[in-house]
C-alpha positions as CSV (number, residue, x, y, z in Angstrom):
1,M,4.8,3.7,10.2
2,N,4.8,0.2,11.5
3,A,5.1,-2.9,9.3
4,T,4.3,-5.6,11.9
5,L,0.9,-6.8,10.6
6,A,0.8,-10.5,9.9
7,H,0.1,-10.8,6.1
8,R,1.3,-8.9,3.1
9,L,-1.2,-7.1,1.0
10,S,-2.2,-8.9,-2.2
11,A,-4.0,-8.0,-5.4
12,A,-7.2,-9.1,-3.8
13,D,-6.9,-6.3,-1.2
14,R,-8.8,-3.2,-2.5
15,C,-8.8,0.5,-1.6
16,D,-11.8,1.3,0.5
17,R,-12.1,4.7,-1.2
18,C,-11.9,3.9,-5.0
19,G,-11.5,0.1,-5.4
20,A,-8.0,0.1,-6.8
21,R,-5.4,-2.3,-5.5
22,A,-4.5,-1.5,-1.9
23,Y,-0.9,-0.8,-1.0
24,I,-1.6,0.7,2.5
25,R,-3.4,-0.9,5.4
26,A,-4.2,0.9,8.6
27,R,-5.3,-1.0,11.7
28,L,-7.4,1.4,13.8
29,R,-7.3,1.7,17.5
30,S,-11.1,1.1,17.5
31,G,-10.4,-2.4,16.0
32,G,-11.2,-1.9,12.3
33,E,-8.9,-1.9,9.3
34,L,-8.8,0.5,6.4
35,Y,-7.2,-0.3,3.0
36,F,-6.0,2.4,0.6
37,C,-4.3,2.7,-2.8
38,A,-1.1,4.7,-2.7
39,H,-2.9,7.9,-3.8
40,H,-5.6,7.8,-1.2
41,G,-3.2,6.5,1.5
42,R,-1.0,9.6,1.0
43,Q,-4.1,11.8,1.0
44,H,-5.4,10.3,4.3
45,L,-2.1,9.6,6.0
46,P,-2.1,12.7,8.3
47,S,-5.4,11.8,9.9
48,L,-4.6,8.1,9.9
49,V,-1.5,8.6,12.0
50,G,-3.6,9.9,14.9
51,Q,-6.2,7.1,14.7
52,A,-4.2,4.0,13.7
53,S,-2.4,1.7,16.0
54,E,-0.4,0.3,13.0
55,I,0.1,1.4,9.4
56,H,1.5,-1.1,6.8
57,D,2.7,0.6,3.6
58,E,3.8,-1.4,0.6
59,S,3.6,1.4,-1.9
60,D,7.3,1.0,-2.6
61,Q,6.3,-2.0,-4.7
62,L,5.0,0.5,-7.3
63,T,8.5,1.8,-8.0
64,A,10.0,-1.7,-7.7
65,D,7.6,-3.0,-10.4
66,V,8.5,-0.1,-12.7
67,S,12.2,-0.7,-12.2
68,S,12.0,-4.4,-12.8
69,A,9.8,-3.8,-15.9
70,A,12.3,-1.3,-17.3
71,T,15.2,-3.7,-16.7
72,S,13.3,-6.6,-18.4
73,T,12.5,-4.4,-21.4
74,S,16.1,-3.2,-21.7
75,A,17.3,-6.9,-21.6
76,D,14.8,-7.9,-24.3
77,E,16.0,-5.1,-26.6
78,R,19.5,-6.4,-26.6
């Protein structure tokens, strides 16, 4: 996957399939862009690889958010 697209995804970017927050953006060779949540991105990744010129995946933020939240909770309990 290629992470060379100009801007990072934000909470305003929504999944084209379900409307959840998008963590994956695919720029198609035909010129369009598709946005997917992590679930739908994983589901459609095999077909996207053949059609996309670039795929930007920020789904690692999901585990980073959980890790930082767990660290904050542990620190608050002390």
